[in-house]
Residue frames as a rotation matrix with the C-alpha (Angstrom) as fourth column:
MET 1
0.567 0.824 0.000 0.00
0.824 -0.567 0.000 0.00
0.000 0.000 -1.000 0.00
ILE 2
-0.481 -0.633 0.606 1.08
0.588 -0.746 -0.312 3.57
0.650 0.206 0.731 -0.73
ARG 3
0.088 0.458 -0.885 0.45
0.964 -0.263 -0.041 5.73
-0.251 -0.849 -0.465 2.35
VAL 4
-0.376 -0.126 0.918 -0.57
0.627 -0.764 0.152 9.21
0.682 0.633 0.366 1.21
MET 5
-0.205 0.298 -0.932 -1.03
0.787 -0.515 -0.338 12.40
-0.581 -0.803 -0.129 3.20
ILE 6
0.067 0.328 0.942 -2.84
0.838 -0.531 0.126 15.45
0.542 0.781 -0.311 1.78
ALA 7
-0.374 -0.217 -0.902 -1.93
0.705 -0.698 -0.124 19.03
-0.602 -0.682 0.414 2.73
ASP 8
-0.650 0.274 0.709 -4.34
0.477 -0.579 0.661 21.65
0.592 0.768 0.246 1.37
ASP 9
-0.947 0.257 -0.193 -6.26
0.023 -0.545 -0.838 24.46
-0.321 -0.798 0.510 3.07
ASP 10
-0.437 0.827 -0.353 -9.32
-0.866 -0.280 0.415 23.92
0.244 0.487 0.838 0.85
ASP 11
-0.365 0.350 0.863 -11.73
-0.541 0.675 -0.502 21.46
-0.758 -0.650 -0.057 2.51
LEU 12
0.706 0.704 -0.082 -13.44
-0.443 0.348 -0.826 20.61
-0.553 0.619 0.558 -0.77
MET 13
0.338 -0.678 -0.653 -10.14
-0.825 0.120 -0.552 20.02
0.453 0.725 -0.518 -2.53
ARG 14
-0.647 -0.585 0.488 -8.97
-0.756 0.574 -0.314 17.64
-0.096 -0.572 -0.814 0.22
ALA 15
0.007 0.746 0.666 -12.28
-0.401 0.612 -0.682 15.75
-0.916 -0.262 0.303 0.09
GLY 16
0.792 0.299 -0.532 -12.06
-0.584 0.122 -0.802 15.51
-0.175 0.947 0.271 -3.70
LEU 17
-0.078 -0.919 -0.388 -8.50
-0.886 0.242 -0.395 14.21
0.457 0.313 -0.833 -3.60
VAL 18
-0.570 -0.058 0.820 -9.44
-0.613 0.694 -0.377 11.60
-0.547 -0.717 -0.431 -1.01
GLU 19
0.448 0.842 0.301 -12.33
-0.336 0.471 -0.816 10.38
-0.828 0.264 0.494 -3.15
LEU 20
0.688 -0.224 -0.690 -10.19
-0.708 -0.001 -0.706 10.34
0.158 0.974 -0.159 -6.28
LEU 21
-0.270 -0.957 -0.108 -7.16
-0.891 0.291 -0.349 8.57
0.365 0.002 -0.931 -4.84
THR 22
-0.468 0.096 0.879 -9.00
-0.604 0.690 -0.398 5.91
-0.645 -0.717 -0.265 -2.86
VAL 23
0.687 0.592 -0.421 -10.41
-0.704 0.402 -0.585 4.57
-0.177 0.699 0.693 -6.13
ASP 24
0.110 -0.757 -0.644 -7.00
-0.546 0.496 -0.675 2.91
0.830 0.426 -0.359 -6.41
PRO 25
0.916 0.331 -0.228 -6.88
-0.028 0.617 0.786 -0.08
0.401 -0.714 0.574 -4.03
MET 26
0.223 -0.924 -0.312 -3.11
0.836 0.346 -0.426 0.38
0.502 -0.166 0.849 -3.66
ILE 27
-0.588 -0.388 0.710 -3.48
0.078 -0.901 -0.427 3.87
0.805 -0.196 0.560 -2.15
THR 28
0.231 0.646 -0.728 -4.57
0.909 0.123 0.398 4.64
0.347 -0.753 -0.559 1.40
ILE 29
0.141 -0.109 0.984 -5.01
-0.081 -0.992 -0.098 8.13
0.987 -0.066 -0.148 2.88
VAL 30
-0.132 -0.296 -0.946 -3.31
0.840 0.473 -0.265 8.26
0.526 -0.830 0.187 6.27
GLY 31
-0.173 0.067 -0.983 -3.84
0.781 -0.598 -0.178 11.92
-0.600 -0.798 0.051 7.12
GLN 32
0.264 0.294 0.919 -4.97
0.783 -0.621 -0.027 15.38
0.563 0.727 -0.394 6.08
ALA 33
-0.329 -0.421 -0.845 -3.60
0.807 -0.590 -0.020 18.81
-0.491 -0.689 0.534 7.01
ALA 34
0.652 0.664 0.367 -5.06
0.758 -0.589 -0.281 22.29
0.030 0.462 -0.887 6.40
THR 35
0.900 -0.428 -0.082 -1.90
-0.415 -0.899 0.139 24.30
-0.134 -0.091 -0.987 7.18
GLY 36
0.406 -0.832 -0.378 1.77
-0.394 0.214 -0.894 24.01
0.825 0.512 -0.241 6.45
ARG 37
-0.406 -0.602 0.688 2.83
-0.866 0.013 -0.499 23.60
0.292 -0.799 -0.526 10.06
SER 38
0.282 0.573 0.769 0.24
-0.742 0.639 -0.204 20.93
-0.608 -0.513 0.606 10.76
ALA 39
0.881 -0.023 -0.472 1.44
-0.362 0.607 -0.707 19.10
0.303 0.794 0.527 7.63
VAL 40
-0.097 -0.994 -0.048 4.99
-0.593 0.096 -0.799 18.99
0.799 -0.049 -0.599 9.02
GLU 41
-0.443 -0.047 0.895 3.85
-0.877 0.229 -0.422 17.72
-0.185 -0.972 -0.143 12.42
LEU 42
0.604 0.754 0.260 1.47
-0.650 0.654 -0.386 15.18
-0.461 0.064 0.885 10.92
ALA 43
0.668 -0.433 -0.605 4.16
-0.388 0.491 -0.780 13.82
0.635 0.756 0.159 8.61
ARG 44
-0.383 -0.837 0.391 6.53
-0.779 0.065 -0.624 13.53
0.497 -0.543 -0.677 11.55
ARG 45
-0.264 0.367 0.892 4.00
-0.788 0.451 -0.419 11.35
-0.556 -0.814 0.170 13.38
LEU 46
0.649 0.726 0.226 2.56
-0.439 0.601 -0.668 9.36
-0.621 0.334 0.709 10.48
GLY 47
-0.399 -0.902 0.167 5.58
-0.300 0.300 0.906 8.82
-0.867 0.311 -0.390 8.22
PRO 48
0.687 0.726 0.029 3.66
-0.187 0.216 -0.958 8.85
-0.702 0.653 0.284 4.90
ASP 49
0.013 -0.645 0.764 5.18
0.788 0.478 0.389 7.57
-0.616 0.597 0.514 1.68
VAL 50
-0.571 -0.090 0.816 3.87
0.701 -0.572 0.427 10.46
0.428 0.816 0.390 -0.43
VAL 51
-0.266 0.482 -0.835 2.61
0.564 -0.625 -0.540 13.91
-0.782 -0.614 -0.106 0.56
LEU 52
-0.027 0.337 0.941 0.42
0.895 -0.411 0.172 15.93
0.445 0.847 -0.290 -1.80
MET 53
-0.326 -0.275 -0.904 1.36
0.768 -0.635 -0.084 19.51
-0.551 -0.722 0.418 -0.94
ASP 54
0.701 0.544 0.462 -0.50
0.698 -0.658 -0.283 22.69
0.150 0.520 -0.841 -1.87
VAL 55
-0.316 -0.863 0.395 1.60
0.721 -0.489 -0.491 25.84
0.616 0.129 0.777 -2.33
ARG 56
-0.544 0.175 0.820 -0.58
-0.349 -0.937 -0.032 28.57
0.763 -0.303 0.571 -0.83
MET 57
0.198 0.571 -0.797 -1.49
0.637 0.543 0.547 27.66
0.745 -0.616 -0.256 2.73
PRO 58
0.724 0.113 0.680 -1.87
-0.338 -0.802 0.492 29.63
0.601 -0.586 -0.543 5.96
ASP 59
0.896 -0.332 0.295 0.86
-0.320 -0.022 0.947 29.86
-0.308 -0.943 -0.126 8.61
LEU 60
-0.196 -0.970 0.145 3.54
-0.295 0.200 0.934 28.17
-0.935 0.141 -0.325 6.48
ASP 61
0.370 0.386 -0.845 3.48
-0.898 -0.086 -0.432 28.06
-0.240 0.919 0.314 2.68
GLY 62
0.973 0.180 0.142 3.91
-0.144 0.962 -0.234 24.79
-0.178 0.207 0.962 0.81
ILE 63
0.516 -0.849 -0.111 7.51
-0.095 0.073 -0.993 25.46
0.851 0.523 -0.043 -0.20
ALA 64
-0.272 -0.593 0.758 8.71
-0.840 -0.238 -0.488 26.11
0.470 -0.769 -0.433 3.35
ALA 65
0.448 0.525 0.724 6.53
-0.806 0.587 0.073 23.24
-0.387 -0.616 0.686 4.58
THR 66
0.920 -0.167 -0.355 8.15
-0.098 0.778 -0.621 20.90
0.380 0.606 0.699 2.05
ARG 67
0.003 -0.994 0.111 11.61
-0.358 -0.105 -0.928 21.82
0.934 -0.037 -0.356 3.30
ASP 68
-0.324 -0.094 0.941 10.67
-0.943 -0.052 -0.330 21.35
0.080 -0.994 -0.072 6.96
LEU 69
0.688 0.686 0.237 8.65
-0.695 0.717 -0.060 18.21
-0.211 -0.123 0.970 6.30
LEU 70
0.719 -0.453 -0.526 11.55
-0.094 0.687 -0.720 16.44
0.688 0.568 0.452 4.59
LEU 71
-0.422 -0.820 0.387 13.72
-0.545 -0.112 -0.831 17.20
0.725 -0.561 -0.400 7.61
ALA 72
-0.189 0.459 0.868 11.02
-0.949 0.140 -0.281 15.85
-0.250 -0.877 0.409 9.94
ALA 73
0.520 0.415 0.747 10.17
-0.179 0.908 -0.379 12.80
-0.835 0.064 0.546 7.79
PRO 74
-0.276 -0.794 -0.541 13.14
-0.694 -0.225 0.684 12.10
-0.665 0.564 -0.489 5.46
ALA 75
-0.776 -0.021 0.631 11.57
0.266 0.895 0.357 8.98
-0.572 0.445 -0.689 3.96
ALA 76
0.298 0.953 -0.048 8.56
0.420 -0.176 -0.890 10.91
-0.857 0.245 -0.453 2.68
ARG 77
-0.764 -0.430 0.481 8.40
0.619 -0.281 0.733 12.17
-0.180 0.858 0.481 -0.89
VAL 78
-0.221 0.657 -0.721 6.54
0.149 -0.707 -0.691 15.38
-0.964 -0.260 0.058 -1.72
LEU 79
-0.521 0.208 0.828 4.39
0.848 0.013 0.531 15.92
0.100 0.978 -0.183 -4.81
VAL 80
-0.738 0.243 -0.630 3.45
0.019 -0.925 -0.380 19.58
-0.674 -0.292 0.678 -5.08
LEU 81
-0.437 0.718 0.542 -0.06
0.890 0.255 0.379 19.95
0.133 0.648 -0.750 -6.47
THR 82
-0.465 0.146 -0.873 -1.15
0.357 -0.872 -0.335 23.51
-0.810 -0.467 0.353 -7.13
THR 83
0.646 0.725 0.238 -3.27
0.596 -0.284 -0.751 25.81
-0.477 0.627 -0.616 -9.26
PHE 84
0.828 -0.341 -0.445 -0.32
-0.403 -0.914 -0.048 28.11
-0.390 0.219 -0.894 -9.81
ASP 85
0.674 -0.630 0.385 2.52
0.727 0.658 -0.197 27.43
-0.129 0.413 0.902 -12.26
GLU 86
0.922 -0.370 0.116 4.55
-0.347 -0.921 -0.177 30.58
0.172 0.123 -0.977 -11.58
ASP 87
0.342 -0.878 -0.336 8.30
-0.073 0.331 -0.941 30.17
0.937 0.346 0.049 -11.90
ASP 88
-0.344 -0.517 0.784 9.04
-0.786 -0.298 -0.542 31.05
0.513 -0.803 -0.304 -8.27
TYR 89
0.445 0.586 0.677 6.68
-0.840 0.535 0.090 28.34
-0.310 -0.609 0.730 -7.04
ILE 90
0.935 -0.080 -0.346 8.08
-0.125 0.838 -0.532 25.72
0.332 0.540 0.773 -9.40
PHE 91
0.126 -0.989 -0.081 11.72
-0.072 0.072 -0.995 26.40
0.989 0.131 -0.062 -8.74
GLY 92
-0.222 -0.153 0.963 11.19
-0.912 -0.317 -0.260 26.99
0.345 -0.936 -0.069 -5.02
ALA 93
0.720 0.573 0.392 9.41
-0.670 0.721 0.176 23.65
-0.182 -0.389 0.903 -4.63
LEU 94
0.812 -0.458 -0.361 12.18
0.139 0.753 -0.644 21.75
0.567 0.473 0.675 -6.43
ARG 95
-0.164 -0.900 0.403 14.89
-0.321 -0.338 -0.885 23.50
0.933 -0.275 -0.233 -4.45
ALA 96
0.034 0.271 0.962 13.02
-0.996 -0.074 0.056 22.59
0.086 -0.960 0.267 -1.25
GLY 97
-0.794 -0.474 0.380 13.30
-0.511 0.860 0.003 18.93
-0.329 -0.192 -0.925 -2.21
ALA 98
0.279 0.952 0.125 9.95
-0.628 0.279 -0.726 18.15
-0.726 0.123 0.676 -3.84
SER 99
-0.571 -0.470 0.673 10.03
0.094 0.777 0.623 15.06
-0.815 0.419 -0.400 -6.04
GLY 100
-0.534 0.432 0.727 7.31
0.841 0.182 0.510 16.28
0.088 0.883 -0.460 -8.37
PHE 101
-0.697 0.346 -0.628 5.22
-0.107 -0.916 -0.387 19.28
-0.709 -0.203 0.675 -9.39
LEU 102
-0.671 0.566 0.480 1.79
0.724 0.355 0.592 18.96
0.164 0.744 -0.647 -11.00
LEU 103
-0.853 0.479 0.207 -1.02
-0.469 -0.878 0.097 21.40
0.228 -0.015 0.974 -11.67
LYS 104
-0.618 0.667 0.416 -4.44
-0.212 0.368 -0.905 20.77
-0.757 -0.648 -0.086 -10.17
ARG 105
0.279 0.724 -0.631 -5.94
-0.865 -0.095 -0.493 20.64
-0.417 0.683 0.600 -13.64
THR 106
-0.759 -0.602 -0.248 -4.09
-0.651 0.713 0.262 17.34
0.019 0.360 -0.933 -14.17
ARG 107
0.084 0.815 -0.573 -6.40
-0.648 0.482 0.590 14.50
0.757 0.322 0.569 -15.22
PRO 108
0.611 0.249 0.752 -7.38
-0.782 0.337 0.524 12.09
-0.124 -0.908 0.401 -12.39
GLU 109
0.970 -0.241 0.027 -5.66
0.242 0.959 -0.150 9.09
0.011 0.152 0.988 -13.95
GLU 110
0.307 -0.904 0.297 -2.45
0.169 -0.255 -0.952 11.12
0.936 0.343 0.075 -14.35
LEU 111
0.169 -0.201 0.965 -2.52
-0.866 -0.498 0.048 12.12
0.471 -0.844 -0.258 -10.68
ILE 112
0.863 0.178 0.474 -2.94
-0.403 0.808 0.430 8.51
-0.307 -0.561 0.769 -9.56
SER 113
0.779 -0.626 0.040 -0.08
0.478 0.552 -0.683 7.50
0.406 0.551 0.729 -11.86
ALA 114
0.201 -0.712 0.673 2.02
-0.300 -0.698 -0.650 10.33
0.933 -0.071 -0.354 -10.44
VAL 115
0.532 0.043 0.846 1.51
-0.846 0.045 0.530 9.08
-0.015 -0.998 0.060 -6.88
HIS 116
0.946 -0.189 0.264 2.73
0.178 0.982 0.066 5.63
-0.272 -0.015 0.962 -7.93
THR 117
0.568 -0.762 0.311 5.70
0.362 -0.108 -0.926 7.18
0.739 0.639 0.215 -9.76
ILE 118
0.194 -0.471 0.861 6.76
-0.673 -0.702 -0.232 9.27
0.714 -0.534 -0.453 -6.78
ALA 119
0.707 0.147 0.692 6.24
-0.663 0.481 0.574 6.40
-0.249 -0.864 0.437 -4.32
ALA 120
0.927 -0.354 0.119 8.48
0.374 0.864 -0.337 4.18
0.016 0.357 0.934 -6.48
GLY 121
0.264 -0.877 -0.401 11.34
0.533 -0.214 0.819 6.63
-0.804 -0.430 0.410 -5.99
ASP 122
-0.285 -0.313 0.906 11.11
0.948 -0.234 0.217 8.36
0.145 0.920 0.363 -9.36
SER 123
-0.599 0.070 -0.798 10.55
0.220 -0.944 -0.248 12.05
-0.770 -0.324 0.550 -10.03
LEU 124
-0.219 0.632 0.743 7.87
0.975 0.169 0.145 13.72
-0.034 0.756 -0.653 -12.09
LEU 125
-0.613 0.145 -0.777 7.06
-0.036 -0.987 -0.156 17.08
-0.789 -0.068 0.610 -13.60
SER 126
0.566 0.771 0.294 4.29
0.401 0.054 -0.914 17.97
-0.721 0.635 -0.278 -15.99
PRO 127
0.106 -0.590 0.800 5.78
0.994 0.085 -0.069 18.72
-0.028 0.803 0.596 -19.45
SER 128
0.577 0.148 0.803 4.95
0.349 -0.934 -0.079 22.44
0.738 0.326 -0.591 -19.32
VAL 129
0.964 -0.246 0.105 6.58
-0.195 -0.378 0.905 22.76
-0.183 -0.893 -0.412 -15.91
THR 130
0.408 -0.852 0.328 9.72
0.661 0.523 0.538 20.91
-0.630 -0.002 0.777 -17.07
ARG 131
0.266 -0.260 0.928 10.09
0.859 -0.373 -0.350 23.25
0.437 0.891 0.124 -20.03
ARG 132
0.774 0.105 0.625 9.94
-0.071 -0.966 0.250 26.31
0.629 -0.238 -0.740 -17.77
VAL 133
0.858 -0.511 0.056 12.37
0.027 0.152 0.988 24.88
-0.514 -0.846 0.144 -15.23
ILE 134
0.214 -0.813 0.542 14.96
0.896 0.384 0.222 24.10
-0.388 0.438 0.811 -17.90
ASP 135
0.347 -0.038 0.937 14.51
0.640 -0.720 -0.267 27.47
0.685 0.693 -0.226 -19.60
ARG 136
0.935 0.048 0.351 14.88
-0.192 -0.764 0.616 29.35
0.297 -0.643 -0.705 -16.33
VAL 137
0.671 -0.735 0.101 17.97
0.257 0.358 0.898 27.43
-0.695 -0.577 0.429 -15.23
ALA 138
0.197 -0.597 0.778 19.53
0.980 0.137 -0.143 27.95
-0.021 0.791 0.612 -18.65
ARG 139
0.513 0.065 0.856 19.08
0.309 -0.944 -0.114 31.72
0.801 0.323 -0.505 -18.24
HIS 140
0.690 -0.196 0.697 20.52
-0.662 -0.560 0.498 31.76
0.293 -0.805 -0.516 -14.74
ARG 141
0.634 -0.534 -0.560 23.49
0.415 0.845 -0.336 29.45
0.653 -0.019 0.758 -14.83
THR 142
0.873 -0.392 -0.289 25.91
0.172 -0.308 0.936 29.78
-0.456 -0.867 -0.202 -11.98
SER 143
0.743 -0.656 -0.131 29.17
-0.519 -0.443 -0.731 31.45
0.422 0.611 -0.670 -12.90
ASP 144
-0.202 -0.807 0.555 31.15
-0.973 0.228 -0.023 29.51
-0.108 -0.545 -0.831 -10.27
LEU 145
0.488 0.409 -0.771 31.03
-0.607 0.794 0.037 26.04
0.627 0.450 0.635 -11.82
ASP 146
0.453 -0.265 0.851 31.61
-0.749 0.405 0.525 23.20
-0.484 -0.875 -0.015 -9.41
HIS 147
0.317 -0.406 -0.857 34.20
-0.751 0.445 -0.488 21.32
0.579 0.799 -0.163 -11.45
ALA 148
-0.631 -0.604 0.487 35.38
-0.776 0.471 -0.420 19.41
0.024 -0.642 -0.766 -8.39
LYS 149
-0.003 0.721 0.693 32.12
-0.507 0.596 -0.623 17.45
-0.862 -0.353 0.364 -8.23
LEU 150
0.818 0.328 -0.472 32.16
-0.561 0.272 -0.782 16.71
-0.128 0.905 0.406 -11.94
ASP 151
-0.028 -0.931 -0.363 35.77
-0.878 0.196 -0.436 15.55
0.478 0.306 -0.823 -11.74
GLU 152
-0.437 -0.078 0.896 34.65
-0.704 0.650 -0.287 12.82
-0.560 -0.756 -0.338 -9.33
LEU 153
0.632 0.750 0.196 32.63
-0.417 0.542 -0.730 11.20
-0.654 0.379 0.655 -12.12
THR 154
-0.344 -0.662 0.666 34.12
0.320 0.584 0.746 8.64
-0.883 0.470 0.011 -14.46
PRO 155
-0.892 0.000 -0.451 33.84
-0.397 -0.473 0.786 9.34
-0.214 0.881 0.422 -18.22
ARG 156
-0.722 0.670 -0.174 30.97
0.397 0.607 0.689 6.85
0.567 0.428 -0.704 -18.48
GLU 157
-0.228 0.638 -0.735 29.16
0.913 -0.121 -0.389 8.40
-0.337 -0.760 -0.555 -15.48
ARG 158
-0.602 -0.041 -0.798 29.55
-0.077 -0.991 0.109 11.81
-0.795 0.127 0.593 -17.08
GLU 159
-0.940 0.252 -0.230 28.03
-0.212 0.098 0.972 10.43
0.267 0.963 -0.039 -20.26
VAL 160
-0.449 0.805 -0.387 25.10
0.808 0.551 0.209 8.91
0.381 -0.219 -0.898 -18.35
LEU 161
-0.407 0.240 -0.881 24.63
0.572 -0.685 -0.451 12.20
-0.712 -0.688 0.142 -16.47
GLU 162
-0.830 0.046 -0.556 24.20
-0.381 -0.774 0.505 14.07
-0.407 0.631 0.660 -19.74
HIS 163
-0.764 0.597 -0.245 21.64
0.129 0.513 0.849 11.52
0.632 0.617 -0.469 -20.97
VAL 164
-0.336 0.640 -0.691 19.67
0.941 0.198 -0.275 11.76
-0.040 -0.742 -0.669 -17.70
ALA 165
-0.563 0.050 -0.825 19.70
0.222 -0.952 -0.209 15.54
-0.796 -0.301 0.525 -17.94
ARG 166
-0.881 0.266 -0.391 18.09
-0.465 -0.348 0.814 15.29
0.080 0.899 0.430 -21.38
GLY 167
-0.103 0.943 0.318 15.25
-0.956 -0.005 -0.295 13.29
-0.276 -0.334 0.901 -19.86
LEU 168
-0.115 0.041 -0.993 16.07
-0.592 0.799 0.102 9.79
0.797 0.600 -0.067 -21.08
SER 169
0.797 0.392 0.460 14.92
-0.604 0.514 0.609 6.86
0.003 -0.763 0.646 -18.96
ASN 170
-0.006 -0.820 0.572 17.37
-0.621 0.451 0.641 4.19
-0.784 -0.351 -0.512 -17.85
ARG 171
0.331 0.217 0.918 16.05
0.429 0.832 -0.352 1.90
-0.840 0.511 0.182 -20.57
GLU 172
0.987 0.072 0.142 16.62
0.159 -0.458 -0.875 4.52
0.003 0.886 -0.464 -23.27
ILE 173
0.488 -0.873 0.028 20.12
-0.853 -0.469 0.228 5.28
-0.186 -0.135 -0.973 -22.00
ALA 174
0.014 -0.449 0.893 20.96
-0.224 0.869 0.441 1.57
-0.974 -0.206 -0.089 -21.96
THR 175
0.670 0.298 0.680 19.83
0.562 0.395 -0.727 1.28
-0.485 0.869 0.098 -25.58
ALA 176
0.956 -0.292 -0.039 21.86
-0.262 -0.781 -0.567 4.33
0.135 0.552 -0.823 -26.60
LEU 177
0.196 -0.945 0.263 25.01
-0.972 -0.152 0.178 3.08
-0.128 -0.290 -0.948 -24.88
VAL 178
0.343 0.029 -0.939 24.43
-0.485 0.862 -0.150 -0.59
0.805 0.507 0.309 -25.76
VAL 179
-0.850 -0.525 0.050 24.61
-0.308 0.418 -0.854 -1.87
0.428 -0.741 -0.517 -22.19
GLU 180
-0.403 0.711 -0.576 22.25
0.746 0.620 0.243 -3.58
0.530 -0.332 -0.781 -19.74
GLU 181
0.315 0.628 0.712 19.60
0.009 -0.752 0.659 -1.44
0.949 -0.201 -0.243 -18.00
SER 182
0.861 -0.022 -0.507 20.88
0.497 0.245 0.833 -2.67
0.106 -0.969 0.222 -14.63
THR 183
-0.174 -0.985 0.017 24.27
0.982 -0.175 -0.074 -1.15
0.075 0.004 0.997 -15.48
ILE 184
-0.360 0.120 0.925 22.66
0.238 -0.947 0.215 2.24
0.902 0.298 0.312 -16.03
ARG 185
0.746 0.666 0.015 20.77
0.115 -0.151 0.982 1.98
0.656 -0.730 -0.189 -12.75
THR 186
0.474 -0.666 -0.576 24.08
0.869 0.249 0.427 1.44
-0.140 -0.703 0.697 -10.99
HIS 187
-0.517 -0.675 0.526 25.64
0.765 -0.641 -0.071 4.43
0.385 0.366 0.847 -12.76
VAL 188
0.075 0.636 0.768 22.69
0.070 -0.772 0.632 6.66
0.995 0.007 -0.102 -11.82
LYS 189
0.875 0.234 -0.424 22.93
0.401 0.142 0.905 5.65
0.272 -0.962 0.031 -8.14
ARG 190
0.050 -0.949 -0.312 26.64
0.981 -0.013 0.195 6.46
-0.189 -0.316 0.930 -8.14
ILE 191
-0.464 -0.157 0.872 26.05
0.521 -0.845 0.125 9.81
0.717 0.512 0.473 -9.85
LEU 192
0.548 0.748 0.374 23.44
0.053 -0.477 0.877 10.80
0.835 -0.461 -0.301 -7.26
MET 193
0.774 -0.296 -0.559 25.78
0.629 0.265 0.731 9.77
-0.068 -0.918 0.392 -4.44
LYS 194
-0.219 -0.972 0.084 28.88
0.975 -0.215 0.058 11.52
-0.038 0.094 0.995 -5.82
LEU 195
-0.578 0.040 0.815 27.02
0.310 -0.913 0.265 14.74
0.755 0.406 0.515 -6.63
ASN 196
-0.883 0.277 -0.380 24.98
0.371 -0.088 -0.925 14.60
-0.289 -0.957 -0.025 -3.41
LEU 197
-0.703 0.692 -0.165 21.72
-0.649 -0.530 0.546 14.91
0.291 0.491 0.821 -5.36
ARG 198
-0.406 0.637 0.655 18.34
-0.584 0.370 -0.723 13.60
-0.703 -0.676 0.222 -4.21
ASP 199
0.202 0.593 0.779 16.81
0.363 0.693 -0.622 12.49
-0.910 0.409 -0.076 -7.52
ARG 200
-0.224 -0.304 0.926 16.69
0.953 0.131 0.274 12.89
-0.204 0.944 0.261 -11.29
ILE 201
0.783 0.519 0.342 15.05
0.571 -0.819 -0.064 16.31
0.247 0.245 -0.938 -11.14
GLN 202
0.766 -0.558 -0.318 18.04
-0.144 -0.632 0.762 17.65
-0.626 -0.538 -0.564 -9.24
VAL 203
-0.136 -0.788 0.600 20.27
0.640 0.393 0.661 16.05
-0.756 0.474 0.451 -11.87
VAL 204
0.305 0.335 0.892 18.50
0.920 -0.347 -0.184 18.15
0.248 0.876 -0.413 -14.52
ILE 205
0.996 0.095 0.002 18.99
0.089 -0.944 0.316 21.33
0.032 -0.315 -0.949 -12.49
PHE 206
0.415 -0.910 -0.020 22.64
0.083 0.016 0.996 20.49
-0.906 -0.415 0.082 -11.76
ALA 207
-0.130 -0.499 0.857 23.41
0.862 0.370 0.346 19.76
-0.490 0.784 0.382 -15.41
TYR 208
0.444 0.364 0.818 21.77
0.789 -0.592 -0.165 22.87
0.424 0.719 -0.550 -16.80
GLU 209
0.960 -0.156 -0.232 23.27
0.020 -0.789 0.615 25.16
-0.278 -0.595 -0.754 -14.17
ARG 210
0.153 -0.987 0.056 26.67
-0.030 0.053 0.998 23.95
-0.988 -0.154 -0.021 -15.25
GLY 211
0.202 -0.021 -0.979 25.98
-0.862 -0.478 -0.168 24.25
-0.464 0.878 -0.115 -18.94
LEU 212
-0.610 -0.464 0.643 26.25
-0.191 0.873 0.448 20.52
-0.769 0.151 -0.621 -19.63
ASN 213
-0.472 0.538 0.698 23.15
0.859 0.457 0.229 20.61
-0.196 0.708 -0.678 -21.85
ARG 214
-0.959 0.270 -0.086 21.10
-0.283 -0.925 0.255 23.14
-0.011 0.269 0.963 -23.71
PRO 215
-0.241 0.946 0.218 17.31
-0.354 0.124 -0.927 23.30
-0.904 -0.301 0.305 -23.51
SER 216
-0.697 0.047 0.716 15.61
0.574 0.636 0.517 21.21
-0.431 0.771 -0.470 -26.17
HIS 217
-0.439 0.577 -0.689 13.41
-0.621 -0.749 -0.232 22.70
-0.649 0.326 0.687 -28.88
ARG 218
0.196 0.588 0.785 10.84
0.331 0.714 -0.617 21.30
-0.923 0.381 -0.054 -31.21
ASN 219
-0.874 -0.485 0.026 11.56
0.165 -0.247 0.955 21.26
-0.457 0.839 0.296 -34.89
GLU 220
-0.651 0.639 -0.409 9.05
-0.758 -0.578 0.304 22.19
-0.042 0.507 0.861 -37.56
ALA 221
-0.405 0.497 -0.767 7.67
-0.193 0.774 0.603 18.66
0.894 0.392 -0.218 -37.61
GLY 222
0.489 0.630 0.603 6.92
-0.684 -0.152 0.713 18.95
0.541 -0.761 0.357 -33.89
THR 223
0.617 -0.339 -0.711 9.57
0.450 0.893 -0.035 16.44
0.646 -0.298 0.703 -32.85
GLN 224
0.922 -0.286 0.260 11.36
-0.382 -0.573 0.725 17.23
-0.058 -0.768 -0.638 -29.63
THR 225
0.373 -0.860 -0.347 15.13
-0.402 0.187 -0.896 17.04
0.836 0.474 -0.276 -29.94
SER 226
-0.795 -0.549 -0.258 15.67
-0.003 0.428 -0.904 16.29
0.607 -0.717 -0.342 -26.25
ARG 227
0.182 0.944 -0.274 12.84
0.384 0.188 0.904 15.02
0.905 -0.269 -0.328 -24.09
PRO 228
-0.007 -0.143 0.990 12.36
-0.726 -0.680 -0.103 16.91
0.688 -0.719 -0.099 -20.80
ALA 229
-0.807 -0.339 -0.484 13.16
0.067 0.762 -0.644 15.02
0.587 -0.552 -0.592 -17.64
GLY 230
-0.878 0.390 0.278 10.69
-0.381 -0.214 -0.900 14.12
-0.292 -0.895 0.337 -14.96
GLY 231
-0.167 0.858 -0.487 8.02
-0.869 0.105 0.483 12.38
0.465 0.504 0.728 -17.02
ALA 232
0.413 0.457 0.788 6.27
-0.815 0.572 0.095 9.23
-0.407 -0.681 0.609 -15.98
SER 233
0.572 -0.265 -0.776 8.46
-0.466 0.674 -0.573 7.02
0.675 0.689 0.262 -18.18
PRO 234
0.924 -0.209 -0.319 10.30
0.371 0.690 0.622 4.27
0.090 -0.693 0.715 -16.33
SER 235
0.555 -0.795 0.247 13.60
-0.739 -0.607 -0.292 5.27
0.382 -0.020 -0.924 -14.76
């Protein structure tokens, strides 16, 4: 069972999310919070697998609550679910350690799938959000590049890092490099450990801040040259 906690100050929204998610027999709702501070305390006591976190809440906003919650319940994974897709919210949530960011207009089946994706240890962003994150990071790259961290990677790990940053799944990277998928999984774990990164979303941010990849663009035929990271594809 996936133990889910919902943090949203809107009573109707919480009730709707409970009704929607409990359609899935693999999901159980373990708690609900109407404020950011109560969400942190509740997560500390309940230890949920996934927390659906609203951004605008009284007493402590969702971004600050995400940061505090992950300190209080490190095993929890936060999926930010909000009406607002402003850049500050998106980037703030990811910097705070959120594993995913979806808009409340997401279709019900996509939300249920997202909960499973996050609970499995993967990361997820809606495509429009991913595009904005990558574009913003590309415009605000850090000038003091952390070459020391990159130097810790082997040439093959560096190659895998660049593929992950372009949004390829482990399976796709394995195909591109003609190796077993299990080998790529091992490389990804080592990359996360060496760079002290939490998940694949932070890999995207790290890579673009350091200029390892350029944002992808669609050609005239509508084909995307580099898929954005964070989708629901297997990792």
